N, C-alpha and C positions, 0 to 999 in steps of 0.2 A: 518829433515830440521828445522832450527831455526825460531822462531817467529820474524816477522818484527816489529820493534818499529817505528811506523809511526810518526816522529816528525812533519811533515807538518800537519797531521790531528790534532794532539794535539795542535800545535801552533794556528790553526784555532779556536779551542775551547777556548784557552786563550784569543785570540783577541775578541771573542764573549762575553766573561765574561767582558772584559774591556768596550766594546761597551754598554752593558746593564747597567753597573755602571755609565758610562758617561751620558747616556740617563736619568737615575734616578736623577743625579745631575741637569740636565737641567730642569726636571719637578719640582724640588725643588727650582728652581730659582737661582741655582748656576752656575757659569761659568765653562766651560769645562777645564780640565787640559791643560796646555800649555808647549810644549817642544821646547826649543831653541837649534838649531844645528849650531855649528860653523865649517865651512869647509874652511880651509886655502889653497889657491891655486887652481890648476886645475887638481889634480891627478885623472886620469880616474877611477881607481878602487874605490877610495873614493867617487867619484861622484855617482857611481852605488849604493854603500852602503847607501849613504844619500838619494838617490831617493827611495830606498826600505823602509827606516825608515819614510820618509815623507808620502809615500803611506799608510803605516800601521797607521799612525796618522789619515789620512783621513778616513780610513776604520773604525776606532774605535770612531771617533768623537773628538779626541784630536786635539787641535789647535797647529800648528807648525809654527815656525818662523825660518828663515835661516839668518845667518850672514856669508858672504863670503869675508873675507879680502884677499888681494893679498898675493902671496907666499912670498914676501919680507917684510912682516910685521915684526916689531921688537918685541922682547920679551915684552918690556914694554908696547907697544901698544896692544898686545894680552892680557896682564894682565888687562889693562884698559877695554878692551872689555868684558872680563869675569866678572870683577867687576861691570860693568854696568848692566849685566844680573843678577848678584847676587842681586843687589839692586832693580831690577824691580819687583814690586809686582804682575805683570801679568804673570810672568814666574815661572813655578813650577819645571821644570827640565832643566838641561844644559848638553849638550853632545858636547865634543870637538872631532871631528873625527880624528882618527889616521890612518896612521902616519902623523906627522907634518914635514915640511921641516927641513933639517938637522941643520940649524942654530938656531932652536928653541928647548928649553928644555921642552920635553913632560911632565915630572913629575912636573915641576914647574907650568905648565899650569893646569894640572889636580888637583894639590893640591890647586890651587887658587879658584877652584869651591867651593861654599858653600856646606858643607856636607849635608844640608837639600835638596839641588837641585842636588846632585851628583847621577844621575840616572844610571850611569855606575857602581857605587859602588866601585870606585877606591880610594877615599879619605882615608888617613890613619885613620881618625876617624871611618868611616864606616867599614874599614877592622878590626879595633880594636874591634868594636862591634861584628863582626862575630867571632873573636878569643875568645871573652868572652861569646859568646852565647847570646848576647843581641839583641833586635830588631834593625833593621836598613836597609838601602838600600844595597842590595847585588849584586855582579856581575851578569849580565844578563844571560850569558851562563850556568854557573853551577847551578844557582837557578832554571832556566827553565828545565834543565836536571833532577834535583831532583823532580820537579813537575811531569814530564813525567813518571819517574820511579815509583813514587807512584801511578799514575793513572793506570799503567799497573799491579799494585799489586806486585811489586818487593819488597820482604822482605829483608831489609838490615841489620837487627839486627843480630849481631854475625857473619855476613858473612865476608870473606876475600876480601877486596876491594883494587885494585891496581890502582893508578892514574899515568899514564905514561906522565910525563911533570910537570914542577914546576913553570910555569908562575904565575904572580900575577893576571892575567886575568881569567885563568881557573884552572890550576893545583892546586895551593895552596888553593884557596877558595873551590874547589870541595872536596879536602881532608877533610877540616874542616866541610863541610856540611855532608859528609858521616860519620864522627865521631859523629856528632849530632844525626845521626840515629843509633848509636851504632854499626857501622861496625868496623872491625879491619882493619886499613888503612895503606897501604904502599905507599910511593911516590918513583917512579923510574924515571930515566932519561938516557941521552945518555952515561953517565959514569958508570951506574949501572953494576956491575959484574954479568955475566950470566943472562942477561935480559930475554932471552927466558924462562929460568927456573923459574924466578920470576913471569913472566906472567902466567905460567902454574898453579901457586898456587892460582890464583885469581878466586873467585866466581863472582865478579863484576870487569870488566876491563874497565877503562876509558882511551882512547888513545887521548892525546892532545899534541903531540910533534912536529907536522908539517913535517913529513917525509912520502912521499907517499908509501903506501903498506908496511910499516916497519913490522907490526905485521902479521906474517904468521898464517895460520890455525893451524899449528903444535904447535904454542905458546899458544893456547887457551885451557883452561880446558873444557872438554866436559860438555855441559849444562850451561856454564857461560853466564852471561849477559854482552854484549859488547856495550859500548857507544863510538862511533867514532866521536870525536870532530874535527878532522883534515879535512881541506878543501884545497886540493892541485890540481894545474893544471899540468897535465902531458903532455908534448909535445914530449918527447923522446921515439921513438918506441922501441928500445932495452930494455929500462926500463919497458915499457908497456908489452913487451913479458915476462918479469920476474914476474911482479906482477899481471897480468890479466890472468894467466893460467886457472883459474876457471871461468873467465868471457870473453868468446870469443866475445860476442857482444860488450863489451866495447873496446876490442882490435881492433875489426873491425872499430868501430867508430873513434878510435884514428888514424888509418891509413887513414880513409876517410876525417876526419875533421881537423886533425893536432893537436888536443888537446882534452883532456877529464878531467873532475873533478873526483877526488877520495879522499878517506880518508887516515888515517894512518894505517887502517886495510885492509887486502886483503878480501874484502867483500864476494866474491864467495866462498873462502875457509872457512871463518868464518861461513857462512850460513850452512855449512855441519857439523860443530862441536858444535857451541854455542847453548845455549837455546834461546837467543834473541839477535838481532843485530839492530843497527840503520844504515840506508843506507846513502850514500853520492853520489849525493845531496839528499835532502828531509828528512834529519834526524835532526841533531842538528842545522843546519843553520837557518831554520825558527824559531826555539825556541828562538834564541838570540833576534830577533826583537820583538817577543811576550813578552819576559821577559822585554825588554826595555819599552814597553807600560804598563806592569804591574807596573814597578817601577815609571813611570811618574804619573800614577794614585795614587800610594801609596804616592809619594812625595807631591802631591796636597792635599790629604786627611790629611796627617800628619801636613801640614802647616795650615790646617783649612781654606784653600782658597775657 
């Protein structure tokens, strides 16, 4: 049976580290870090995510401010809002909650954020720093995953690491961070030939492709470390019957509740093969918010605020 990589427990440790650092700032007469969150419109899922981020700010002592423009805001007005936050000396970090309404250009908005306040780590300058191995704000999910792997003593040096997914949010930066730890890295995706075979070669498998239960237990190398970044809501019972064969409790919950959360990896099957696995929920999800708090603190300290 695989070791459970408890992302929730490690995220709590990260949040406590931030809280202690913020308290130390206050004792030194310094203002707490401030995170500005921009939520455009009334998307229900985005509101839930923002609520979680604001709650984490409260837990760590970080000050949060919210800007909630209407869903029909123009690109130019959104740009002006971001510029006003860039120039506000009381704001250390800026987060534009995605997705934005379809008439808005997400990349244009994200690139408008000052690199020094880019706590998501999406600005081209910060991505370039990562590429060159220079210090800088890094995407929250992969950076927090790397922290967790190190905390569990996972030795990445010389190991074959596979990142399943090539997004700029998780896949690509995760691959670069694994390279920094001297892993031998492969990036795979939906068009990779013989994906199961490629997965079986991985000592470290990071699944971040957004397809529920894609990675079967038979795809996993015995003893591998599996990090499941996917968070998918399954509402289709026939799909659940295929991917929850080794998780009868989850299948029963799907039938009772009408939906369940699962990752890109078939967790029950992975637990029987892998050396260590992150669960969904309770794995990578909490790490992302903890990483955001770490980045906000770092942005504040880097600015000398």
